[in-house]
C-alpha positions in Angstrom: 0.0 0.0 0.0 1.2 3.5 -0.8 2.4 5.3 2.4 -0.1 8.0 3.5 1.3 11.3 4.7 -0.1 12.3 8.1 -2.6 15.0 7.2 -1.4 17.1 10.1 2.1 17.4 8.8 3.9 18.9 5.9 7.5 19.5 4.8 9.4 22.2 6.5 11.0 23.2 3.3 14.6 23.5 2.0 15.8 25.6 5.0 15.7 22.6 7.2 19.3 21.8 8.0 21.1 19.6 10.6 23.1 21.3 13.3 26.5 20.6 14.9 27.0 22.2 18.3 30.4 22.1 20.1 30.7 22.6 23.8 34.2 23.8 24.7 33.3 23.7 28.5 32.6 20.0 28.2 36.0 19.4 26.6 37.6 21.3 29.5 35.7 19.3 32.0 36.9 16.1 30.3 40.5 17.3 30.5 40.2 18.0 34.2 38.7 14.5 34.7 41.7 12.9 32.9 44.1 15.1 34.8 42.6 13.9 38.1 43.1 10.3 36.9 46.9 10.9 36.6 47.6 13.0 39.7 51.4 12.5 39.6 51.8 13.5 36.0 51.2 16.6 33.8 48.2 16.2 31.5 48.5 17.2 27.9 45.9 17.3 25.1 46.1 15.6 21.8 44.4 18.0 19.5 45.3 16.7 16.1 43.0 16.6 13.1 41.3 19.8 14.1 40.6 18.5 17.6 39.3 15.2 16.2 37.1 17.2 13.8 35.5 19.4 16.4 37.5 22.6 16.0 41.0 23.2 17.5 40.8 27.0 17.4 37.8 26.9 19.8 38.7 23.9 22.0 42.4 24.6 22.3 41.9 27.9 24.3 39.2 26.3 26.4 41.7 23.5 27.4 44.5 26.0 28.0 42.2 28.1 30.2 41.6 25.0 32.3 45.3 24.5 32.8 46.6 22.5 29.9 50.1 23.6 28.9 51.1 20.9 26.4 49.4 20.1 23.1 50.0 17.6 20.4 49.1 17.9 16.7 49.9 15.7 13.8 51.4 18.2 11.3 53.2 21.5 11.6 50.4 23.3 9.7 48.0 22.1 12.4 50.4 23.3 15.1 50.7 26.8 13.5 46.9 27.2 13.5 46.8 26.1 17.1 49.6 28.5 18.0 47.5 31.4 16.6 44.6 30.4 18.8 46.7 29.8 21.9 49.2 32.5 21.7 52.7 32.1 23.2 53.4 29.9 26.2 51.9 26.4 25.8 54.2 23.8 24.3 53.0 22.3 21.0 54.5 19.1 19.7 54.2 17.8 16.2 53.7 14.1 16.2 54.7 13.4 12.6 58.0 15.1 12.9 59.4 16.5 9.7 56.7 18.0 7.3 57.8 18.6 3.8 57.2 22.2 2.9 56.4 23.2 6.5 59.9 23.3 8.0 59.8 27.1 8.5 56.7 26.7 10.7 58.6 25.1 13.5 60.6 28.2 14.2 57.8 30.7 13.2 55.2 29.1 15.4 57.4 27.8 18.2 56.7 24.1 17.5 58.7 21.1 18.7 58.9 18.1 16.5 58.5 14.5 17.6 61.3 12.7 15.7 60.1 9.3 14.5 62.6 8.3 11.8 66.3 8.4 11.1 65.7 11.0 8.4 64.0 13.2 11.1 67.1 12.9 13.2 69.3 14.1 10.4 66.9 16.9 9.6 66.8 18.3 13.1 70.4 17.8 14.3 71.7 21.0 12.7 69.3 23.1 14.6 70.7 22.2 18.0 67.2 22.7 19.4 65.2 20.4 21.7 62.9 17.8 20.3 60.8 14.9 21.4 61.9 11.4 20.6 59.3 8.7 19.8 60.8 5.3 20.4 59.0 2.3 19.2 58.1 -0.3 21.8 56.3 -2.8 19.7 53.5 -1.1 17.8 55.6 -1.0 14.6 53.8 2.0 13.2 56.0 5.0 13.8 59.1 5.4 16.0 62.8 5.3 16.3 64.7 2.1 17.2 66.5 2.0 20.5 69.8 2.5 18.7 68.6 5.5 16.8 67.1 7.2 19.9 70.2 6.5 22.0 72.4 8.1 19.4 70.6 11.4 19.4 73.2 13.9 20.5 71.0 16.9 21.1 68.7 18.1 23.9 65.6 15.8 24.4 62.5 17.6 25.7 60.4 14.5 25.9 60.9 10.7 25.5 57.7 9.0 24.4 56.2 5.9 23.0 52.6 4.7 22.2 50.6 1.9 23.6 49.0 -0.5 21.1 46.3 -2.2 23.2 45.7 0.1 26.1 41.9 -0.3 25.9 42.3 -4.0 26.9 43.8 -3.9 30.4 44.5 -7.7 30.3 46.5 -7.6 27.1 50.0 -8.7 27.8 51.3 -6.3 25.2 50.7 -3.4 27.6 53.1 -4.9 30.2 55.7 -5.8 27.5 55.6 -2.2 26.2 55.8 -0.8 29.7 58.8 -2.9 30.6 60.6 -2.0 27.3 59.9 1.7 27.8 61.3 1.6 31.3 64.4 -0.1 30.1 64.9 2.6 27.4 64.6 5.5 29.8 68.3 5.4 30.6 69.1 6.7 27.1 68.0 10.2 28.1 67.7 10.1 31.8 66.9 13.8 32.2 64.0 13.9 29.7 60.4 13.7 30.9 58.7 10.5 29.8 55.3 9.9 28.2 53.5 6.6 27.4 49.8 6.8 28.2 47.0 7.8 25.8 43.4 8.1 27.1 43.1 4.4 27.7 46.6 4.2 29.1 45.7 6.8 31.8 43.1 4.3 33.0 45.7 1.5 33.2 47.1 3.1 36.4 50.0 4.9 37.8 52.7 2.7 36.4 51.8 3.9 32.9 51.6 7.7 33.7 55.3 8.6 34.0 55.7 12.4 33.7 53.2 13.3 31.0 49.9 11.7 29.9 48.5 12.4 26.4 44.6 11.9 26.4 42.8 12.4 23.1 39.5 10.7 22.5 38.3 11.2 26.2 38.6 14.9 25.8 36.0 14.8 23.0 33.4 12.7 24.8 34.6 9.2 23.7 35.0 6.4 26.1 38.7 5.3 26.3 37.5 1.8 27.3 34.0 1.3 26.0 33.4 -1.7 28.3 34.3 0.3 31.4 32.8 3.8 30.9 33.9 6.8 32.8 32.0 10.1 33.3 33.0 12.0 30.2 30.7 14.7 28.9 29.5 14.9 25.3 31.4 17.7 23.4 29.6 17.4 20.0 25.9 17.4 19.5 24.3 16.7 16.1 20.7 17.3 15.8 18.5 17.2 12.7 15.0 18.5 12.0 12.2 16.3 10.9 11.3 17.2 7.3 8.3 14.9 6.9 6.2 12.4 8.9 4.3 9.5 7.3 2.0 6.8 8.6 2.9 3.3 7.2 0.8 0.2 7.2 2.1 -3.3 7.7 4.0 -4.4 4.6 5.0 -1.0 3.4 8.7 -0.6 2.6 11.2 2.1 3.3 14.1 3.6 1.4 16.5 2.5 -1.4 16.1 -1.1 -2.4 13.2 -1.5 0.1 15.5 -3.0 2.7 13.0 -2.5 5.5 9.4 -3.7 5.5 7.1 -2.5 8.2 5.9 -5.4 10.4 2.9 -3.4 11.6 1.5 0.1 11.4 4.2 2.6 12.3 4.9 6.3 12.2 7.9 7.2 10.1 9.9 10.5 10.2 12.4 11.6 7.6 15.2 13.9 9.0 17.6 16.2 7.2 20.9 14.3 7.8 22.8 11.7 5.8 26.2 10.3 4.9 27.2 13.5 3.2 27.2 14.9 6.7 29.4 12.1 8.0 26.8 9.6 9.2 28.0 6.3 7.9 25.6 4.2 5.9 26.6 1.2 8.0 24.5 2.6 10.8 21.3 1.8 9.0 19.2 -0.7 10.8 21.3 -0.5 13.9 21.6 3.1 15.0 19.0 5.4 16.5 18.0 9.0 17.1 16.4 10.5 20.2 13.1 12.3 20.0 11.5 13.6 23.1 13.7 11.3 25.2 12.8 8.2 23.2 15.1 6.1 21.1 13.8 5.9 17.6 15.6 3.3 15.4 17.0 4.1 12.0 15.1 2.0 9.4 15.8 1.7 5.7 19.0 2.9 4.0 20.8 6.0 5.1 20.8 8.3 2.1 23.1 11.1 1.2 21.0 13.8 2.8 18.2 12.0 4.6 17.6 9.3 7.3 14.3 7.6 8.1 13.4 6.8 11.7 10.6 4.8 13.3 9.2 7.4 15.6 6.1 5.4 16.7 7.2 5.5 20.4 7.4 9.3 20.2 4.5 9.9 17.8 3.2 12.7 20.0 6.4 14.7 19.4 6.9 13.8 15.7 6.2 16.8 13.5 8.1 18.8 10.9 10.6 21.0 12.5 11.0 18.8 15.6 14.7 18.2 16.4 16.1 14.7 16.7 19.4 14.2 18.5 21.6 11.9 16.4 24.8 12.4 18.4 25.3 13.8 21.9 24.5 13.1 25.5 21.6 10.7 24.7 23.0 9.2 21.5 26.6 8.9 22.5 29.5 8.9 20.1 30.3 5.3 21.2 26.8 4.2 20.6 26.8 5.7 17.1 30.2 4.1 16.5 29.0 0.7 17.6 26.0 0.9 15.3 28.2 1.7 12.4 30.8 -1.0 13.1 33.6 1.5 13.7 35.1 3.6 16.6 34.4 6.9 18.1 37.5 8.5 16.5 36.1 7.8 13.0 32.6 9.1 13.9 34.0 12.4 15.1 36.6 13.0 12.4 34.1 12.2 9.6 31.5 14.8 10.6 30.9 16.5 7.3 31.7 19.9 5.9 28.0 20.9 5.8 27.7 20.4 9.5 30.9 22.3 10.2 29.8 25.2 8.0 26.9 25.7 10.4 28.8 24.8 13.5 28.0 26.6 16.7 29.3 26.7 20.2 27.3 25.7 23.3 28.1 25.8 27.0 
């Protein structure tokens, strides 16, 4: 049977747009939470990829105002943008070390490279300036060998490594990496040491050393999804209902008719889709929140539209009503689980259309 539009509803028109709201105060609160979890260490902030897609120029100053004095970016160009937002003072490390074409930015913006290859060592040696050394302890992704790091003749501002399996406290690799990192510390005994990311902070004091480097926890993601901590949502994505329809049992929804209504339901179409960064894989598994009720995604996620079963919130389903698709009620980890990915990808994939209308909250 052809779906029948609820006679009390109509389209809101082309002005209906999804919204991304960023709460810098929530990020600052999350940083303070992580700092309390590592009381014997300084707490830095990993703010690469535009603060995991949420806006380094806004979140960086909020973190600095809360007491963060050390930041990490991936590239020198990111570090230079962050420096303009922060001003002089805080230390900014560049995780990928040498950046072709960006060499001048290190001195211009007061950035410190994290040297990760032998070529990095050769590039930075003539400067005589401090650097960080990233020594590999088993992840085999980036990092100097023990021999390369021990041969560094210049000043070392930070000796660091990276945990591969910190989200699994029982994984023996954590203990192997910890033991190796401790054994390598004699190479530069006066340098501060750093090993723990967000999940590493939760492994306990043995992993904290002098500096911890939380990332995902600052932006509302759970470092260990199976053992949640009280992080606040930093990003909220809401989308307006464009149209409401009443479906009968047997009616189908969306491309390729992948969903068939098992009974009479109320359907709402919202202005949000994979062009805004919501992965198609979340279809049939994810949900939105309308008037406090979870409304499952049904049918395929389209480029600009998502369809929801809003039967449980039928009283609130009308064009213009806002549905939370990411935030305090639809957490980034829940969205990630539905899409078969992780919270990092969910945040960094939020699309340009959302960011163009990004606002601040809190």
